N, C-alpha and C positions, 0 to 999 in steps of 0.2 A: 704377687703384690697384694698387700692388705687393703681390703675394701671396708671403709668405715661407714656404718649405717646407723642412723638415729631412728629409734622406734618411739613415736609419740603416743602416749596413752598408757594406762595401767590396769586394764581389765583382762578378762579371759581371752578375748580376741587378740589383744596385744601380746599376751604371753605366747599364744599360738604363733603369731608373726615372728616374734623373737626366737622362739624354739626352732622354727622352720629355717630361718636365716642362719642359725647357729650350726646347721648341718654342714655348711661350707666352712672348712677350717681357715680359709683366708678372709672370712667375714668377721669384723670386729664390731660388736654391738654396743651402742650407747642408748640411753633411755631418758625420757622426761615423763614423769607421771605425778599426778596430784597426791597419790598415796603410794607408799612402798608396796609393790607387788613382789612377794617373796620369789616367785618363779622368774620374773624378769630380772630382779636384782642379782640372782645367781648367775644369769647368763651375760649380764652387762659388764663391760670393762669399767665404765663409769656411768653413774646415773644421777639425776637431779630431781628432787621433790619440789615440784612447782605446778601451778595450774597450767594445763595444756593450752589454754586460751591466752596466756601471757606471751604473745608472740615474740616480743623483744627479748624476753628472758630466755625463751627456747632458742632463738637465733644466736644469742650471746654464748650459750652453752655449746651449741654446734660449732660456732666459729672458733671457740677456745680450743676445741679438740680436733680441729681440721676435718670435720665430718663432710663427706662428699654427697651422701644420699640420705633422704628422710622418708620413712614410710609412715603415713598418718593413719592412726587407728580410728578415733572417734569423730563424730560429726561436728561437735561444738568448735574445735579449733579450725575446722574447715570454714565454718561460718565466720569465724573471727579473722579469716584471711591469712592463716599461717603459711599456706603454700606460696602466696604472692610475696610475703615478707621474706621467707627463706630463700626463694629463688632470686629475689632482688639482692640477696647477700651471697649468691654463688653456690647455694646448696640445692641440688636437684631433688625434686619431690615425686613420690608416687602417691598421688592424691590430686584432686581437681582444685583449680583456682576458686576463689570466693564466688566469682560469677558463675562458673560451671557447677559448683556445688549447690546452686540454687535449685537444681533438679530435686534435691532433698529438702533443703532448708526453707523453701518457699513453695508450698503446694499449689498456690494460685499460679505462679510462674510456670510450674511443670505442666498443668492442665492447659494453660493458654498457649504454651509453646507447642504442645501436641496438636491442639486444634489449629493453630496458625499454619503448621506445616503438613497437616493432614495425616499425622501418624495414627495408624490403626490401633485399636485396643483401648481407646479413651472412653471412659464411661460418660454418661450424661451428667453434667455438673453445673453448679452456679457458684460464683464467688461473691461473698458478702464482707463488708467492712463495718457494718453497724448491726448491733443485736436486734433492733426493732424490725429491720427489713428481713433479716434471717428468720426471726420468729414468725413473722407474718407468712413467709413462704412455707414454713413447716405447717402452720395452721391450715393453709389452703391445699397442701400437698396430699394426694391420695396414695398411700403406700408408705414404705419405710425408706429411710435415707441413712447414708454414712455421714457422720459429722466429723470433719477434720480441721482442727486448728491449723491456720496457715503456716505457723512457724514450727520449730522443733519441739518435740514432746518426749523424747527418749523412748519412742516406741509404745507409749502408754496413753496418748491423748485422744486417739481415734475411738469414737463411740458409735455403735450401730443400733439404730432404732429396731425394735423387734428382738434384740438380744440383750442390750444393757438396760434399756428403758423404753417407755412408750412416748407418745407425743408430748405430754406434760413434762416428763423428765428431760426430753430433748431440748425443750424451750428453756428450762432451768439451767441446763448445762451451757447453752449458748450465752445466756446472760452471765453466767459464772466466768466464762473465758473471754468475755468482752466483745463477742460478735465478729471477730476476725476469723472467718471460717470458709471452708469449701464444703458445700453440700452436694453429695453425689448419690446417684441411684445405688441402692443396695444390690450388690452382686451376689448371685447364688451359684455355688459350684465348689470346687476344691482348689485350695491355694497351693502354689509351688513357687520356689525361688530359683531363678537363673541368674548367676553372677558371672562376670567376665572381667578379664584384664583388658584394659584399653590404653593404647599408646598415643592416642590423639586421632588415629586413623583406623587402626586394626582393632577388631573386637574378637578376643579369643575366649570362648565360653568355658565354664567349669561345669562339673556334674550338677544335676538338679538336686535340690535339698528341700525338705519341708520342715518348717519351724512349728513349734507349739507355743502360742502366745498365752493361752489361758492358764491360770495359776494352778488349777486342780485337774485331777484325772477325769477323763470323760469330756474334756474340753469345756469345762465350766469355770465360773469365777471371773475375777477381773483380769484384764490384760496385764502382761508383764513385759520385760525386755526380751523374754524368750526362755522357756523352761527346758528346752532341748530340741533336738532335730535329728533327722536320719536321711541317709542316702542309700541308693541301691547299687548292686554290682555292675549293672550295665549303664550306670549314670543317668538313667531315665526313671519314670514311674509308670506303673501299669495303667494309671488313670490319665496319663498324658500321651497322646498319640504323636507320631513323628510329625504330622502336619501341625499339631498344637505347638510342638517344640520349635519347628521351623518358623512359625509365625511369631512366637515370643522373641526368638533371636533376631528376626528381621526388624521387629519393633525397636530393639536395643540398638541395632546397627543404624537404623534411620535416625534415632535420637542423637547419636554421636555425630552422624554426618550432617544433620541439620544444624546442630549447635556449632559445628566447625564452620559451616557455610555462613553462619551469622556472626562469625568472628570470635566465638567462644570455644576454644579447643578443650576437649574433655580428656583428661589423662589420669589413670589410676585404676581403682576398682569400681565397677558399676554393678549395682545390685538391683535386679528387676524382680519385684514381687507381683505375681500374677494370680488372678482368679480364673481357673479353667471353667468357663460357663458352657451352656448349651450351644452358644455361638462361637466357642473357642476362647482363647486367652484374652483377658482384659487386664489393663494395668491398675493394680491397687496403688502402688507407689514405686518410686525409684529411691534408692539410697546411694550416697556418693562415697561409699566405703564398704569394707567387708561387713557382712552381718555378724551378729553375735547372738546366738551360738554357731551359726552356720560356718563361720570361719574355721572353727575347730574341726568340723567334719572334713572340709575341703583341704585344709593345710595338712591334716593328718594323712590324707590320700595322696597329696602332691609328691611325686617321685622325681620331678625335675629340680634343678638347682634354682631356688627362689632368688638368690642373689643375681643370677644371670637374667631372670625375668625382670627384676628391678632395673638392671642396666638397660635391657632392651626396651622397656616401657619409656624410660627417660630419653633414650636415643630415637624412639619412634620406629624401631625395627622389629617389633615383636611379631612372631609368626606362630601358627598352631604347633609346629614341631618343637617349639621352645617350652611347651606346656603339656606335661604328661601326668595323668593321674592313674593310680592303681585301680584295676578293675575289681574292686572290693566294695563291700557294704560298710557303712559306718552308722553308729548310733551314739548320740551325745545326750547325757543326762546331767542337768544342773542341780547341785545341792544348794538350797536356799535356807536362810534363817527362818525359824518358825514365826508366823505372822506376816511373812512377805506375801504380797507387796504393800498391803495397806498399813500394817503396823508391825514391821519387823523388829525382832528383839536382838540387839547387837551385844557383843562382848562375851559370848559364850564360848567355852573351850570346845574344839572339835578334834577328834583323833581319827586318822586314817588307819583302816585295818588292812587286810590282804586285798589289794586292788588287782591282783593277777596281771593280765596282759593289757589292762586299760591304760590309755594315755591320760595323764592328769594335767589340767590347766588351772592355774590359780587366777581368781578373779577378785571380788571385793572381800579380801581376807587379810588380817594382819598377823604378824609373827613376832613373838617376843620369847627369847631364850628357847628357841626351837618348839614353841607351843603356838598353835594356830587358834585365832579367835575370829568369830563371825563379825560382820559389820552390818550395814543396813540393806545391802543389795545381794545379788547372786554371789555365792561363796566359791565353789569349785565346780569344774566341769570334768566329767569322765567320758572318754570316747573309746568305744569298742570298735575294732576294725577286723573284719573277717570275710570269708568267701560268701557267706549268706547273711541276710538280715537277721535271721534267728540267732546265729552264732554271735554276731556283733552285739545284739541286744543283751545276750547273756553275759558277755564280757562287761558291758557298761553297767548292767544291773548288779553284778557281783561287786563291782567297785563301789557303786553308789550306796549299796546296802551295808557296806563294811564301815561306813563312817559313823562314829559315835559322837553324840552331842545333840543340841537343841536345833536340829535341822530337819528338813523334809525334801522330797523330790517326787517327780511324777514317774511312777513305775510303768505306766502304760506306753511311754514313748518308745517307738521302734518295734512294738509288738505286731505280730501278724494280724491280731484282732483289729487294731487301729487301721492298718493298711487295708484290710478287707472292707472296712466301713467306707473308706475313701473310694475304693473301686466300685462298691455297690451304689454309693451316692451318685457317682458319675453316670453309671448305667441308668439310674432313675431319671436324671435330668436330661439325658440324651435319648 
C-alpha cells in the first residue's frame, strides 16, 4: 500500500529527509518549499513552491493529494503552528505542536521549564524583556555571559562575551536586538549533539554528532547555520564518557516526560545541544527538529526504514529496535558562497567534479537548464561515510574540493587534528 508523505522545507536537511524516505519503494513523496530544491524536486511526485509558514496553503496542498503524514523540517513553520493546523485537518505529523516547539522557539520558556521541574544540566541564567535592565546586569556582572535572543535566530543570533565581543559590544548588541534576551553563564568545555526520535513517550537516541558553527577553519569567524559535522563509528566521542552520555539522554527523557505531564505532548525529533563541562553535560539549547547539517550525517547512517519510523512516531509505538544506524563514521562538509555568512555573493555558476563515493545533498541552490547557481546561504553538503573517521573525511574532502565556482568550505571538519584538540581540551578542564 502506498504511503503518502509530505516533506515541509527546502534545505539540505529536507533533501536528506526526502532521500531517506525514498528508499522505501512504497513511499510517495510530496514537498512544500519556499524555493525549488533540485534534489527534493527530483524525488517528489508533486511539489509546491510556497512559504512553509503559510500553514493554510500547505494544508490545502496536502489535502488535495490525500497525504497521510507530514515530516516538518525547519523551525519557522513549527512556530507558526503548522503541526496543529495539519493535524486538525487529519494529516498526522512528525514534528511538535506549536506549544511543544517552544522548547526551541522560546529560550525563556525552555530555561524556566527546566528550572520548574528540576531538570539537571540547566546553566545559571536570567531572563530580561527590557534592554536597560539587561545592560545594567551586564555592567555589574563579573565574567563572561552567553547572550541569547529569546526567539528564533536561525542558529546565528547567540553571541558569547569573550569570543564575539567584550562588555561594551555586548551592551550594544542587546540594544540592537531590543532587550528580549536570556543571559547565561558562559559554559566552558566541548560541545556535542544528541538527537532522538520521540513518539510522545519513548525517546530513541541517535548517534552523537558534533557541528561546526564558526565560518572559518580553526573555529574562528562569525557563527553560521553550521559549516559541517562529523560522527564516529561507535556513535560516541572520545571526549564524552558513558556517564556523560547517560546524563544527557536522561535530561532529554526528563524534558519529554515533564512536558507530557504538564499537558504538552512532544512528538517528532528532539535535538539536544550540550556542552560537556568539568561537571558533566549542560544544556546549551534544545531544537524541535533535525539539526542541519547533523541530519545529513544521521540519515546517511540510518539503515532502518524511515517510513516505518514515521508511522511508529505517529502511533506512539516507537521502540529502539525500530531505529538502527550503521556502525560507521560520517563527515559532512558544506559548500557555501564566497562572503558567507555576512555578505554572500549569489548567482554564481558552480560545477560538481568527481565526488566519488560521497552522498550529496542540495541546499540553498537553484538549477536552470541543468546548471547550478549559488544563492545567499549554504549551497551543497557532501557526506563521506566509512569505517573510520579518516576515511570518511577523505571521501567528503574529495567531493567538496571537486566543486568549481565562487564557493568555499572548511577543510578541517572531520580531521583527526580537530578531534585531538577536543580530546586534549577535555583532559585540561577535567
